[in-house]
N, C-alpha and C positions, 0 to 999 in steps of 0.2 A: 863396453865390457867392464865389469866391476873388478876391483882389486882381488877379491876372492877367486874369481874365474881366472884372472891372470896368473895367480899363484898356482892354481890347479893345473893349468896348461903347462907351466914350467916343470911341475912335478911329473906330469905324464911323459913329457919329452925326456926328462932325465931318467925315468924308469923303463922307457921303451927301448932305448938303445938306438944306435945309428941305423939299424936295418928297418926300423918302423918309420913311416912317413905319415904324418897325421895332417889332415886338412883343418882349416879354421872352423868350418861348420861341425866336423866331427869332434874337435876338441871342445867347442862350446857346448854341444849336446852332452858329451861325456862329463864335462865339468859341472853342468846343471844337475846330472844324475848324482854325482858324487857329493854335491853340496846339499842334497836332500836325503839325509840318512834315515829319516823316520817315515818314509813313504809307505803306502799300503802294501807294496810288493817286497818290502824288506831289504832294500839296497843298503850297503854299508861301504864306506870309503876305506881304502887301504893305506898303507904307510907310504912315505914319499919314495922309498927305494923300490918297493914292490907292492903292486896294487892287489889287495886281497880279494877273494871271491865274495860275491854277495850272499846274503843269508839263504835265499831260496832260489836264486836265478843263476848263479854261477857267473857273476860279472867279472870280467878281466879286460885288459886292454885289447885283446884279440876278439872279444865277443861282447857286444853291447846288448844287454837284455833287460826287459822290464821297464823300458823308458816310455812305453806307450800307456794308455789307460788300462785300468784293471777292472775286473768285474768280480767282486766278492773275493779278492785275493788271488784272482786267476791271472798270472803274468802272461803277457804276450811277448815272448822272446823273439828276437829277430836279429839277423845280421844282414844288412842290406835289405833285400827283398825275400830272403829265404828264412822261413820259420821252421823250428823243429817239428811242428805239427805237419807242415807241408813236406818236409823230408820223410817223416814217418808215413804219410799218405802215399807219396810216390814210391817209396821202397816196398810198402805192402802191395800196392797195385802191381808193380813190376814183378815181385815174387809170386803173387797169386796167379797172375797171367802166365808166367813161365810154367808154373806147376800144372795149371789147367791145360796148357798147350802140350806139355809132355804127356799128360794122362790121356788126352783125347787124340792128339795128332802125332804123337811120337816125336815131339820137338827135342832135338839134341841126340836122338838115336839111343840104341841100347847101351852104348858105352856110358851114358850119363844117367842110367836108371838109378843107381845108388845115390848119386848126387841129389837128384830131384826127389826121389822117394824117401830118402833118409835125412840128408843134411839140410836141404832147403826147407823141407816141411818142419823139422825141429827148429831150425833157425828162425823161421817166421813166427812160430808159436812162442818161442822164448823171447823174441824181440817184443811181441805184444805184452807178455807177462812183465817184462822189464819196464815197458812204457807205463803200465798201470802202477807198479811200485814206485817209479820215479815221480809220478803224479802225486802220489800219497806223501812222498818225502819232501817235495819241492813246494807244495801248496798247502796252506794251513786249512782252507775251507774243505770240509768233508774228508779230512786226512784219514781218520780211522776207517771210514767206509772203503776208500780206495786202497789202503794198505791191506785190508782184509780181502778185498777182491783180487788184488795183486798176488797175495799169498795163495788164494784158490787157483788162480791161473797158473802160478808157478808149480803148484802140486799137479795140475793137469799136464803141464809141459814135462814135468819129471816123469810122469807115466809114459808119455810118448818116447822120451829119451830112453827109458829102461826097455820098453817094448822094442825100439829099434835096435838097440845094441845087443840084447840078450835073447829076445823071443821071436822076432819076426821071421827069422830063417831057421828056427828050430822045428824039426818035423813033428815033435811031440811036446809042445810047450806046456808047462804046468798051469793048472787052472783051478782055482783063482791064483794069481801071481801078485808080486809087489806092484806091478803096474796097475792092477785092478784096485788095489788099496789106495794108491795115489789118485787115480781117477775118481773113485767114489768119495774121497776126501774133499773133492772140489765142490760137491753139491751143498753140504751144510754151510761151508764158508761163503758160498755164493748167496745162499738164503740170507745169512746174516748181513752181508754187504747190501743186498737189496733193501732189506728193512731199514738199515741205517741211512741209505740214500733217500728212501721214501720219507723218513722222519725229518730229514733236513730240508726237503724241498716242498712238502705239503704244508700249507698254512693251518688248516683245520681238518680234522678227520670226522666225517659224517658217517653214521651207521649205514645209511643207504649206499654210500659210495663203497664202503667195505664190503657190503653185501653184493654190490655189482661186480666187484672184483672177484669175489668168491664164486659167483654164478658164472662169470666168463671163464674162470680157471676150470671149474668142474665141467663146463660144456666142452672146452678144448680137450681136457683129459679124457672125457668119455669118448670123443672121436678118436683120439690117439690109442686108447685102449682097444677100441673096436677094430682099428686097422692094424696095429703092430703087436699089441700084447697077446692076442690070440695065437698069432704065428710063433712068437717066442715061447709061449707056454706050451704049445703043442710039440715043439721041437727040443724042449729043454729036457735034459736027462742028467744022470749022475746022482751024486749025493745031495744032501740037503744044502750044504754050502754052495755048491755050484748052481743049484736052482735059485737060491736066494740072491746070488751075484747077478745071474742072468736077468732076474726080475727087477733088481735094484736100479739098473740103468734106465729102463723106460718109466718106472715110477718116479725116479729123481728128475728126469727130464719133464715129465708131465707136471710135477709140482713146481718146477722152475718156470714153466710157461704160465702156470696159474699165478705165480708171483708177479710176472711181467704184466699179465692182463690186469691184475689188481692195481699195479702202479699206474697203468694207463687210465683205469677207471677213476682212481683217486685224483688225478689231474683233470678230470672232466674230459678225457680223451684229447687233451692238448698237452702232451708231455714235453714239447720243445725239441730242439735238435738233439741235445745230449740224451734225453730220455728215449727219443725215437731210435737213435743209433744203438743205445744200450738194449732196448727191447728187441730190435731186429737181430742184434748179435746173439742174445741168449736164445731166441727162437731158432736162428740158423744152427746154433750149437746143438739144440735139442733135435732138430731134423737130421743133422749129421749123425748123432748118436743113434737115433732110431733106425736109420738106414743101415749103419754098421752093425747094430745088434741083429736086425732082421736078416742082413746078408750072412752074418757069422752063424745065426741059428739055422738058416736054411742051406748052409754050405756053399754060398755063392760069393763069399768075400774074396777079393783079389787085392793084394797090396799094390799101392800106386794107382788106384783107380780115381776117378773124378770124385767119388764120395769123400776122399781124404782132403780134397781142396776145400771143402765146406768148413773145415775146422780153422784153418788160418784166416779164412774170410770172416768167420764169426768172431774169432778173438781180435782180429784187426778192427772190426767195427766197435768192439768194446773198448779197445785202446784209444780210438779216435773220440769215443764218447767221454773218455777220461779227461782229455785235454780240451773239451768244450767248456766255455764259461758256464759255471753252475748259477742258475737262477731259481728263485722260489716261484712255484706255480701260482698263478692268479687264483683268486677266490672263485670257487665253482658255484654258479647259480643253480639252485635246485628247483628249476622251473622249466617249463616248455616240454615239447614232445620227447626230447632225448632222455628224460628222466626214465621213461619206460622202454627206451631202445634196447639197452643190454638185456633186460629180462625177456623181452619179447623174442629177440633174435636168438638168444641162448635157448629159450624154450622150444622154438621151432627147430633148431638144430638137434636138440635132445630127442624131440619127437621123431625126427628122421632117424636117429640112431635106434630108437626103440622099434620103429616100423621095419627097420632092416632085419629084425629077428625073423620076419615072415620069409625072407629070402635066404639068409644064412644064420646058423646058430650063433648067439652072442655069448662071449665069455662072461663069467661072473663079475670080474672087475669092471667091465664096461657097463653092465647092467646096474651094478651098485652106483657107479658114478652118474649114470643117466638118471636114476631115481633120485639121487641126492640133488641133482641140478633142478629137477622139477619141484622138489620140496623147497629148495632155496628161492626158486621163482615165486612160488606161492607165498613164502614168507616176505619176499620183497614187495609183493602186491599189498599184503596186509600192512607192512610198514609204511608204504606210500599212502595208503588210506588214512592211517593214524597221523601221519605228518600233515596231510591236507586238512583233516579235521582240526588239528591243533592250530594250523595256520588260520583257519576260518574263525576259530574261537579267539585267537589273538587279535585278528582284524576287527571282529565284532567289539572286543573290549577297548581297542584304541578308538574306534568310532564313537563310543559312548563315554569316553574319558577325556577330561581336560588335560592337555599335555603339560601344562605349567604347574597346576596345583595338585593333580592327581584326583580331583573331585569329579563327580559326574558333570557332564556338560548339558547344554540346552536340549540336545536330542534325548539324553538320558532322562531329564526332567519331564519332557513331554511324554515319553514312553511310560514312566512311572505314574504320572498323573492319569493317563488314559487307562492304565491298568487298575489303579486303585480307586478312582472316582466312582465307577459303577457300583462298587461294593461299599461305599461310604454311606453312613446314615447318622442321624443326630446322636445316637448312642455310641457310634464309632466314627467320630468326626476326624477330619484331617485339616490341619492348619497350614496354609501356604504363606510363607514369610519371605519377602523380597527385600534385599538390602542393597543400598547404593552407598559407596564410599564418599565421604566429604573431604576435600582437600587432596585427593589423590593426584589430580592433574598438576596442581602446584608442586607437589612432591616429585612427580615424574619429570617435569620441566626443570626442576632445580638440581636434582641428583642424577638424572639420566635414566634411560630405559632399563639398563641392567639392574639398577637399584630398585626400579619400580617392579620389575618382574620378581625380584627376591622378596620384596614386600608383599606382593600378591601371594606368593607361595607360602610365606609365613602366616598371613591372615587366613588363607585357605585351610592350613593345617590346624590353626587355632579354632576355626569354625567347626571343622570335623570333630575335634576333641569336645567342643562345647555341646554340640548336638548329641554326640555318642550314639547310644542304642535307642535313643528316643525318636530318632528320625533319620533323615538322609540330607547331606549337604551337597550343594551344586554350585558351580560357577557358570553362569549363563552367558557371560561375555563381558569384556572390558573390566570395569571395576564393579560389576554387579554380581552379587552372590544370592543364593536362594536356599531355602530349607523346607523340607516336608516334615511335619511334626505330627505324631500320632497323639491326638488330644484325648483318647480314651485311656492311655497308659500313664500319663503325666500331666502336669499343669503347663499349658502352652506358654503362659506368661513367664514362668521361670526359665524355660528353654530359650525364649526370644530375648530375655534380658541377658542370659549368659552368652547368646550369640552376638548381641550388640557389644558386649564387653570384649568378646574375642576379636571383634573387628575394629578395635580401638587400639591405637598405638601412638605414643608420644615420644619425641626425641628432641635433640638440639636443633631448633629452627623449624620444626614441623610438628603437626598434630593431625592424625587421621581419625576421623569419626565416621559414623554411618547413619543413614536414615532408613527407616523400615516401613513397610506396608504389609499388612496381614489380611488374609481372607479365610473365613471358616467355611470349609466344604463338608457337606453340600448345602448348607444353610444359606449362604450368601451368593453362591454362583452355581449354575446348573451344569457348566461344562468347562473344559480346560481354557478355551479362549477367553471367556468371560472372567474366569478366576485370574488369569494373568493380567488382563486389562484392569481389573478392579484393584489388584495388588499394586500395580504400577501407579495408578492414579493416587492412591492413598500414600504410597511412598513419597511422591513428589509434593503432595500437600504437606506432609511432615517435613520434607526437606525445605520448602518455602517458609513454613512456620518457624522452623528453627533458626532461620537467618533473617527474620523480618526486621528486627530492631537495627541490625547493622545496615541492612539494605535501605531501611527507611531513613537512617541518618545520612548516608551518602546521597540519597535522592534529594533530601531537603537542602543539603549544602549546595549541590549542583543546580537545583532549581533557583535558589536565591541568587546564586552568582549569575545565572543566565538572565534573570529579571533585572538585576542591576545593570547588566551590559546593554539590555534593550531599552530600558526606560531612562537611562542617564541622558540628560539634555545635551544638545550641542550648543555652544556659545560662539558669538561672533567676536572677533578681535575688536578692541577699543578703537584702533586706527585701522580703517579699511586698507587692504593691500590689493588693489586690482591687479589681476594677473593677465588680463587681456583687454583690449578696448571694448568698451561697452558693458563689461561685467562689473556689477556694483561692488563686489568684494570677494575675498577669498575666505572660504569657511575653514575653521580649525576645529579639530576634535577636542573635546574637553580633556583635561589631564586625568591620568589614571588615579583612581582613589581606592582605598581599602574598602572591603565590603562593610566594615564596621563604622567607617567615617561617613557621617551624613553629608549630603550635598548642601553646600552653603545656599541659604535662601536667595542671596543676591544673584547667584548664577543659575538658579533653577528656572531658566527661561524656557519658553516653548521650543521644542525641537522642530516644529513644523513651520515657524515664522521665518520669512526671508527678508522682512523689511529691515533696512540698515538702522541701527541705533547707535547713538554716539558712545554710550558706555553701559557696561553691565550694571554698574552700581546705580544708575539712574532709574532702572526698572523696579517695579514692585515684585515681591515674591510671588511666584506662580502658585496657583491653587492645585495644580496637578501633584499627586504624590510622587515621591522620589523613586518609588518601585521597590521599596524594602518590604 
């Protein structure tokens, strides 16, 4: 244990008082948290007398939070094995189950009707609103989105509180009321929050994905309008304000579902756990509102029914989604059969809605939404066709382009030759020029492959600029370049000289040059294969001719040295040194001499004679040449 941890443990014991008993493991863990004040979850240590709360997690001696790993600023608060998210989940499940049991089975009896129908329902909805607001206050990631959504849910909860206290038992409640204003204020805030969440979690926005979301939302809205809107519209009466309020609820819910479907489509239908909980929560809320509006319009609404249980369940799912770790959605591949899944399914559903007109009359809103869905499906198909055509064009360009230099590759050269050669004539000749770099291998080995690639890219750009509008430049592979020059529009010799100058570069410790081979088409070659073969042969002839003097010098030096080594005579020692019985003497190799020093005549004895001689000096000079 370090001295810093020992000091922090003393501070904790001093500030906790005698009633607190801290174990060694707990003190070490807490000391480690306090000694890291700049962690991602925002922990801050307190004073020796009293430990302050952490920036975002509410850290105190009684509650150790944020000590685990984080995901994009999302703290995992815990006390022992109990987490706030677990407490929230258990509380919501217990409250929703109790409310559903009372609504269906009469759990608790009539004496507890007011408790379940009023207090428990409002408490559950207010708790979920507070959970969303707390998420926005405690966590920096997506703070604005969850604060806006928490405010929307708080407005929704305020409408329920006002309805419960002032209107639910009024035999003639005013309509519209302040509760309706609070409920309707929920929709625009929820739209804004969803847009903010989508922007923070989607990596890139494709037009096709946006269109998929619009198609799915319109299809769902058309089904909802066909099932609910007609009944609401037929039973709605009163002044214009009352009619507008009655119709605002189903329209707001349908638009909210459209936003949810758009969010799912933008994530490639893989929204993750948080997105799934959020989408199901909004969808359930829309279902509950639709059922309530339908029952209220038809006069079958009953306070305390099972329909009201849907609202705390929906808001509870949204609150659980708020405390899920937020992760950016993976990149969506725009390929495969699922590209057309949403348009096809939505089109089939919309056709079913339109076919239902044969059975029952369809209201105008559902008809408009269904028609808009089919138009969006048609636009999606056109967009898909354009994307695939653009993809084919891009693939064709990449297949004919050298990735390093941006010039045409060998495939492009062959294609251009086969396209232009049948139309070539002596009056409209084409010159094929093939270039091979001299010294590039040495440069590449000395400076490395990245430097060699950069050199090829520079030379390729220089070649393209030199050829310009007089022809086309290509890189056919390795350190070989090529150019097709229109001989009828310019002098080919001028362009070839400019191209050779463009492929020349000199620097400290290196010099790059090129050898060229040219062919006049169609005078010198009838087809593409012969033209390339002839240009290659001429290029290597020029390459060999350009380096003939240096190669000849090296060859002469090596040949002279090898002849001296072979023709130099072996001499016997003046005094034989027998190495074994019966062996007349030991042979010794002649001393090494310079290529320029001649062999002394006295030692130029025959290398093939094995007869022992007393001394080298007693022999006459050999008539064999020394090999020079």
